[in-house]
Backbone bond lengths (Angstrom), bond angles and torsions (degrees), N, CA, C in turn:
res aa  C-N    CA-C-N  psi(-1)  N-CA   C-N-CA  omega(-1)  CA-C   N-CA-C  phi
1 M - - - 1.435 - - 1.500 115.03 -
2 F 1.356 117.19 -40.74 1.419 122.30 177.27 1.563 110.62 -64.68
3 T 1.322 116.62 -38.28 1.490 121.21 178.22 1.517 110.34 -66.13
4 L 1.300 117.28 -41.48 1.485 123.35 -179.61 1.579 107.74 -61.60
5 K 1.307 118.40 -49.47 1.459 121.88 178.59 1.525 111.16 -57.53
6 K 1.344 113.16 -44.97 1.449 118.47 -177.76 1.536 110.11 -63.37
7 S 1.352 114.59 -40.47 1.450 118.30 -179.82 1.526 112.53 -66.85
8 L 1.316 117.07 -37.91 1.447 121.79 178.48 1.535 111.86 -63.97
9 W 1.365 113.52 -43.47 1.466 117.71 178.74 1.554 110.52 -64.55
10 L 1.297 117.47 -37.96 1.444 121.30 178.97 1.530 112.49 -65.84
11 V 1.323 116.99 -39.13 1.464 121.99 174.55 1.515 112.20 -63.51
12 L 1.378 115.24 -43.98 1.449 121.39 -179.60 1.516 109.71 -62.85
13 L 1.330 118.03 -44.57 1.472 121.68 -177.94 1.537 109.56 -65.80
14 M 1.318 117.66 -40.80 1.472 122.17 -179.79 1.520 111.26 -64.02
15 S 1.374 116.77 -41.03 1.443 119.72 -179.73 1.532 111.32 -68.03
16 I 1.324 117.16 -37.42 1.443 119.91 177.34 1.529 110.93 -66.54
17 A 1.335 116.56 -41.40 1.460 120.44 178.43 1.510 111.71 -66.17
18 A 1.322 117.83 -37.61 1.465 120.64 -179.38 1.512 109.78 -69.42
19 S 1.343 118.91 -39.84 1.450 119.94 -177.96 1.514 112.00 -72.07
20 S 1.347 119.38 -25.85 1.420 120.76 179.50 1.576 112.17 -83.38
21 C 1.329 117.95 -6.41 1.446 120.29 179.86 1.545 113.20 -100.32
22 K 1.322 118.95 14.86 1.438 120.45 177.67 1.542 111.03 -62.37
23 K 1.283 114.30 141.78 1.465 120.53 176.74 1.533 111.34 -73.81
24 D 1.297 116.48 144.19 1.474 120.30 175.57 1.516 106.63 -80.41
25 T 1.338 116.39 109.11 1.471 119.63 -176.50 1.514 111.65 -95.88
26 T 1.336 117.78 6.06 1.477 117.91 178.37 1.532 107.52 -72.49
27 E 1.335 114.28 140.00 1.481 117.79 179.73 1.501 108.08 -91.32
28 P 1.324 115.73 150.38 1.491 119.24 177.97 1.541 110.43 -65.59
29 D 1.282 116.02 146.75 1.422 122.31 179.48 1.557 106.05 -87.85
30 D 1.335 115.49 93.61 1.439 121.18 -175.31 1.520 113.58 -73.45
31 N 1.368 115.41 162.42 1.448 118.64 175.23 1.493 110.85 -68.38
32 E 1.301 113.56 156.00 1.491 120.40 -177.73 1.553 108.89 -81.06
33 L 1.307 115.89 146.52 1.475 122.24 168.35 1.515 107.61 -86.74
34 I 1.319 116.41 112.71 1.457 121.21 -179.03 1.510 108.82 -119.49
35 T 1.345 113.89 123.55 1.468 117.86 -179.03 1.560 112.05 -110.64
36 T 1.292 116.81 -15.54 1.470 121.21 -177.63 1.527 109.79 -140.14
37 V 1.369 113.68 135.09 1.466 121.54 178.11 1.539 105.29 -129.30
38 R 1.333 115.95 130.09 1.461 121.89 178.37 1.508 109.04 -123.19
39 L 1.319 116.28 125.08 1.459 122.79 178.66 1.506 107.75 -107.03
40 K 1.307 117.99 116.71 1.480 122.73 -176.72 1.508 110.07 -111.03
41 F 1.344 115.39 118.22 1.493 122.60 179.44 1.540 105.91 -112.29
42 T 1.342 114.40 126.42 1.487 121.43 177.67 1.500 107.13 -116.77
43 E 1.334 115.86 115.17 1.470 119.30 -176.95 1.548 109.62 -63.41
44 A 1.304 117.41 134.60 1.452 124.71 -178.80 1.522 108.79 -58.04
45 G 1.335 114.02 139.86 1.467 120.10 178.13 1.478 114.92 78.64
46 T 1.350 117.93 1.23 1.446 120.60 -179.26 1.540 108.86 -135.23
47 T 1.303 115.42 176.23 1.463 121.45 171.06 1.550 109.47 -104.85
48 L 1.308 116.84 7.55 1.439 123.15 -178.87 1.531 109.19 -68.79
49 A 1.328 117.08 109.28 1.443 121.59 178.18 1.532 109.35 -116.18
50 T 1.336 114.89 138.15 1.500 119.22 175.63 1.527 106.28 -123.78
51 T 1.308 115.17 134.86 1.443 120.74 179.12 1.497 110.77 -115.11
52 F 1.331 115.42 134.99 1.507 120.82 177.49 1.522 105.85 -118.52
53 E 1.311 116.42 142.45 1.471 120.34 -170.67 1.521 113.40 -131.53
54 Y 1.341 111.17 149.91 1.457 122.72 172.40 1.517 106.36 -125.25
55 K 1.313 118.05 131.20 1.465 123.32 177.58 1.525 110.48 -132.99
56 D 1.359 114.22 127.51 1.449 121.04 174.55 1.539 106.16 -138.18
57 P 1.358 116.93 90.01 1.491 121.31 -169.65 1.545 114.01 -54.41
58 D 1.313 119.21 -30.45 1.451 119.69 179.28 1.529 115.24 -98.24
59 G 1.344 114.20 8.51 1.489 117.42 178.43 1.534 109.49 81.26
60 D 1.347 114.65 -176.47 1.455 122.19 -178.21 1.510 111.06 -58.56
61 G 1.317 117.68 137.32 1.477 120.46 -178.11 1.503 109.56 84.24
62 G 1.307 117.48 -178.87 1.473 121.93 179.28 1.492 111.15 67.10
63 A 1.325 117.89 -133.73 1.446 124.01 -178.26 1.512 112.37 -67.89
64 A 1.311 116.29 151.32 1.475 121.26 177.80 1.511 110.61 -67.96
65 P 1.378 116.83 154.48 1.428 119.57 177.44 1.511 111.80 -56.37
66 T 1.360 117.97 149.43 1.435 121.71 -179.30 1.534 110.20 -94.94
67 K 1.330 117.89 -14.20 1.437 122.20 178.31 1.522 110.13 -150.56
68 F 1.349 117.75 133.86 1.441 121.03 179.37 1.507 104.73 -150.98
69 D 1.363 119.27 87.15 1.435 124.90 -176.86 1.511 111.71 -67.28
70 K 1.388 113.93 149.63 1.447 121.75 168.97 1.515 106.50 -81.97
71 V 1.337 116.97 131.91 1.469 121.44 173.68 1.514 107.53 -81.96
72 S 1.340 115.80 124.10 1.490 120.48 -178.18 1.551 105.60 -127.12
73 L 1.347 116.98 120.82 1.414 123.48 -179.70 1.496 112.09 -125.03
74 K 1.360 117.84 157.06 1.478 122.35 179.85 1.557 110.59 -80.51
75 K 1.298 116.93 133.93 1.481 118.85 179.89 1.540 109.56 -62.20
76 G 1.298 113.23 137.87 1.469 121.85 179.71 1.523 116.26 74.92
77 A 1.344 116.66 -0.61 1.477 120.43 -177.20 1.560 110.19 -80.40
78 T 1.319 111.72 152.36 1.456 119.27 173.06 1.573 108.71 -114.65
79 Y 1.313 114.21 139.55 1.453 120.42 -174.62 1.544 111.54 -130.76
80 S 1.319 115.81 151.79 1.447 120.11 162.02 1.566 104.84 -94.31
81 F 1.279 115.32 144.51 1.513 119.23 -172.87 1.506 109.28 -130.47
82 A 1.311 113.70 145.49 1.445 123.00 173.42 1.506 109.86 -143.33
83 I 1.320 118.34 143.21 1.466 122.08 178.50 1.541 107.55 -114.83
84 E 1.306 114.63 143.89 1.473 122.81 175.20 1.506 106.83 -125.67
85 V 1.323 117.41 131.41 1.472 123.48 176.08 1.499 110.23 -125.17
86 L 1.342 113.87 135.48 1.480 119.50 -174.60 1.520 109.74 -132.69
87 N 1.321 114.89 155.69 1.441 121.91 166.31 1.542 103.62 -111.53
88 E 1.335 116.32 104.94 1.461 120.15 -176.91 1.535 109.21 -101.27
89 S 1.341 116.93 14.28 1.476 118.80 174.41 1.532 112.20 -80.49
90 T 1.343 114.88 -9.24 1.460 120.45 177.75 1.517 110.71 -109.45
91 S 1.281 119.03 161.50 1.427 122.28 177.61 1.522 107.26 -128.51
92 P 1.355 117.28 118.36 1.484 125.49 -2.12 1.528 109.91 -72.66
93 A 1.312 113.75 165.10 1.474 121.94 177.19 1.521 111.45 -57.34
94 S 1.328 116.34 144.27 1.479 120.56 176.23 1.528 108.07 -93.36
95 D 1.299 117.08 132.24 1.441 122.28 176.73 1.512 106.88 -90.06
96 I 1.343 115.63 97.00 1.470 122.35 -178.69 1.549 110.08 -71.35
97 T 1.322 117.68 -20.89 1.453 122.21 178.01 1.543 108.29 -55.79
98 Q 1.316 117.30 -45.50 1.476 119.18 179.59 1.517 114.28 -65.26
99 E 1.341 115.56 -37.48 1.435 119.32 175.07 1.526 112.66 -64.37
100 I 1.317 117.14 -39.83 1.476 122.00 177.40 1.522 108.12 -62.83
101 A 1.353 117.32 -44.43 1.496 121.30 -176.24 1.553 107.19 -65.68
102 S 1.331 119.36 -38.87 1.474 120.55 -179.47 1.511 112.40 -74.68
103 K 1.329 116.68 -20.23 1.485 120.68 178.24 1.551 107.50 -119.82
104 A 1.306 115.46 45.27 1.472 121.08 -178.09 1.510 112.48 -58.69
105 D 1.336 118.51 -32.40 1.489 121.81 179.42 1.516 110.91 -67.01
106 E 1.318 120.30 -6.49 1.482 122.57 -175.81 1.534 110.67 -115.99
107 H 1.350 117.27 0.44 1.521 118.34 -174.21 1.513 111.33 -133.57
108 L 1.352 115.26 146.25 1.437 122.58 178.84 1.517 107.91 -143.61
109 F 1.342 117.91 121.62 1.460 122.17 171.20 1.505 109.29 -89.22
110 N 1.314 114.40 147.63 1.461 121.73 175.63 1.533 107.28 -131.21
111 Y 1.309 115.91 133.26 1.471 122.02 178.19 1.525 107.87 -126.06
112 A 1.318 117.95 125.73 1.460 119.46 -177.54 1.516 108.02 -147.82
113 S 1.353 115.16 135.83 1.464 120.08 179.81 1.524 108.68 -101.56
114 T 1.328 114.81 149.45 1.406 123.56 170.10 1.531 106.51 -125.90
115 P 1.337 120.13 117.17 1.438 125.86 3.58 1.519 113.37 -68.99
116 V 1.322 115.92 155.72 1.451 121.59 178.32 1.500 109.15 -57.99
117 G 1.314 116.64 138.79 1.462 122.24 178.95 1.494 117.90 84.74
118 L 1.338 116.57 0.20 1.468 119.61 175.99 1.553 107.29 -64.36
119 V 1.304 116.73 -40.72 1.460 124.34 167.56 1.509 108.10 -140.18
120 T 1.323 114.63 148.77 1.462 120.12 179.55 1.507 108.80 -124.85
121 F 1.334 115.33 126.04 1.456 123.18 177.07 1.487 112.56 -101.60
122 T 1.354 118.29 134.28 1.441 122.46 169.94 1.501 108.57 -120.67
123 I 1.312 117.53 106.54 1.455 121.53 -176.58 1.536 108.68 -64.89
124 T 1.312 115.57 135.50 1.472 121.41 -175.98 1.533 115.56 -109.52
125 D 1.320 117.23 -14.44 1.491 121.26 -178.75 1.537 109.38 -102.46
126 K 1.333 115.11 145.22 1.481 121.74 -176.10 1.548 109.87 -127.74
127 D 1.366 114.18 156.61 1.453 116.75 175.63 1.513 109.05 -92.98
128 S 1.355 118.65 -168.93 1.473 121.60 -176.06 1.506 112.58 -68.43
129 K 1.335 118.60 -15.64 1.467 121.49 178.49 1.545 111.34 -99.71
130 N 1.332 114.95 11.87 1.463 122.01 -178.54 1.537 113.82 66.16
131 L 1.368 115.29 23.25 1.438 121.06 174.15 1.509 112.54 -92.55
132 P 1.317 121.10 150.16 1.490 121.44 -177.62 1.503 111.95 -62.58
133 V 1.341 118.60 149.11 1.400 124.74 172.34 1.522 110.45 -110.19
134 G 1.331 116.76 -59.16 1.455 121.38 174.45 1.545 116.35 103.53
135 L 1.341 116.80 14.39 1.454 118.26 172.60 1.538 110.36 -73.38
136 K 1.301 116.56 -21.76 1.455 123.23 179.65 1.539 108.36 -135.03
137 A 1.322 114.19 148.96 1.499 119.94 -179.55 1.514 109.45 -160.73
138 N 1.339 112.89 165.14 1.463 120.75 166.49 1.528 106.94 -105.34
139 V 1.330 117.85 139.40 1.453 121.17 -174.06 1.539 107.46 -129.34
140 V 1.329 114.26 136.69 1.455 120.04 177.24 1.553 106.53 -124.04
141 A 1.318 116.98 126.72 1.451 122.40 177.52 1.535 109.11 -87.88
142 A 1.265 115.74 149.28 1.489 122.60 -178.61 1.556 107.64 -58.22
143 T 1.306 115.72 157.40 1.462 120.89 -179.28 1.540 109.86 -84.52
144 T 1.308 118.21 -11.38 1.443 121.24 176.79 1.527 109.16 -114.45
145 A 1.309 115.49 148.63 1.441 120.25 -179.94 1.530 111.74 -68.03
146 G 1.298 116.21 151.20 1.474 119.79 178.31 1.509 109.38 -175.95
147 T 1.372 113.19 168.50 1.442 120.23 176.93 1.519 109.00 -129.28
148 G 1.346 116.53 157.78 1.455 119.37 178.14 1.524 108.32 175.93
149 K 1.318 115.54 -142.27 1.477 122.34 -176.16 1.517 108.39 -131.16
150 L 1.340 113.71 148.27 1.461 122.14 173.80 1.521 106.44 -116.26
151 K 1.302 117.19 111.06 1.493 120.44 176.65 1.554 107.47 -83.98
152 V 1.320 114.52 128.86 1.465 122.86 173.25 1.512 106.55 -119.60
153 Q 1.334 115.03 113.18 1.460 122.05 -173.67 1.511 109.05 -128.72
154 L 1.308 115.95 133.21 1.514 123.12 175.57 1.497 105.74 -118.65
155 R 1.374 113.17 117.33 1.468 118.57 178.73 1.525 107.10 -98.39
156 H 1.313 115.63 133.54 1.487 126.36 177.31 1.502 104.61 -97.15
157 Q 1.327 119.30 114.40 1.438 125.59 -169.52 1.488 114.92 -132.37
158 P 1.367 119.60 49.25 1.474 118.68 -175.54 1.531 111.25 -64.03
159 G 1.327 115.49 125.13 1.470 122.41 177.66 1.526 114.47 75.42
160 T 1.352 117.16 -2.89 1.490 118.00 -178.05 1.492 114.68 -127.02
161 K 1.323 118.45 -0.88 1.481 119.13 -175.75 1.523 114.09 -59.31
162 N 1.280 117.65 127.14 1.464 121.63 -177.73 1.553 112.42 -133.21
163 G 1.328 115.95 8.02 1.453 121.27 178.79 1.506 113.06 93.68
164 T 1.361 117.58 0.77 1.433 121.15 177.60 1.546 108.59 -116.04
165 L 1.306 117.79 170.04 1.449 123.20 179.87 1.578 112.35 -83.86
166 T 1.307 116.13 -10.15 1.473 117.24 -171.33 1.530 114.43 -61.58
167 P 1.377 118.85 -53.75 1.469 114.92 -176.21 1.524 112.51 -73.58
168 G 1.346 115.99 160.46 1.453 121.17 172.00 1.500 114.61 90.08
169 S 1.329 114.64 -162.81 1.445 121.83 -175.89 1.562 107.21 -142.44
170 D 1.327 114.73 162.17 1.460 119.10 -177.21 1.521 110.63 -83.04
171 D 1.367 112.22 132.64 1.454 120.87 164.62 1.552 109.76 -91.26
172 I 1.324 116.78 -34.74 1.452 124.61 177.83 1.529 106.45 -138.16
173 N 1.328 115.38 141.40 1.452 122.29 172.34 1.511 106.65 -153.97
174 L 1.329 115.67 90.53 1.460 122.86 -172.27 1.531 110.47 -120.16
175 D 1.290 118.39 143.74 1.462 123.45 173.47 1.533 108.27 -117.29
176 F 1.349 117.00 98.72 1.444 122.57 175.90 1.550 108.52 -78.07
177 D 1.337 115.64 142.86 1.456 118.49 167.26 1.539 106.44 -66.29
178 L 1.313 116.05 141.76 1.460 122.25 -174.78 1.497 109.87 -130.71
179 E 1.352 114.64 134.57 1.479 121.08 176.14 1.532 108.50 -132.89
180 V 1.315 115.77 130.18 1.452 121.22 170.01 1.533 107.48 -113.26
181 K 1.324 115.17 117.09 1.513 118.95 -173.46 1.511 113.44 -133.44
């Protein structure tokens, strides 16, 4: 009887130890390869839409971008805004915008002008935790003319998104020339 109990305990301990030694087979959630970024501004009260584009066919690093438009907006104007991001290194091109939308809890766009206030973005789309995503926004251009930069940044934050830019890593970090006229 004592040997049987001892054997049962040994089997139980071995099965617990074996089940706790399973390998983690989940793959890391890597950053997206993004070759094209399109910024679409539609002036409020009109159907007038203007798109500005960035293209880097080999992605970040390597060869220089082949297109980097200057963003030019009307002073005092209000716009609805949408961003589109693509990987055009594949055929057909991959629409990364859809992937970002489906994984909104892992992504955060940031838009900032230098000087501050040259344009103001108010993100209008939210993830399942009610945190901003940034695929859509309302934009207001300054009432005075000026030039500067528009930073477009996409933070990849799987499992760490908290509504700030601190956690994660950059999928996109671009500085467009900006003009309000």
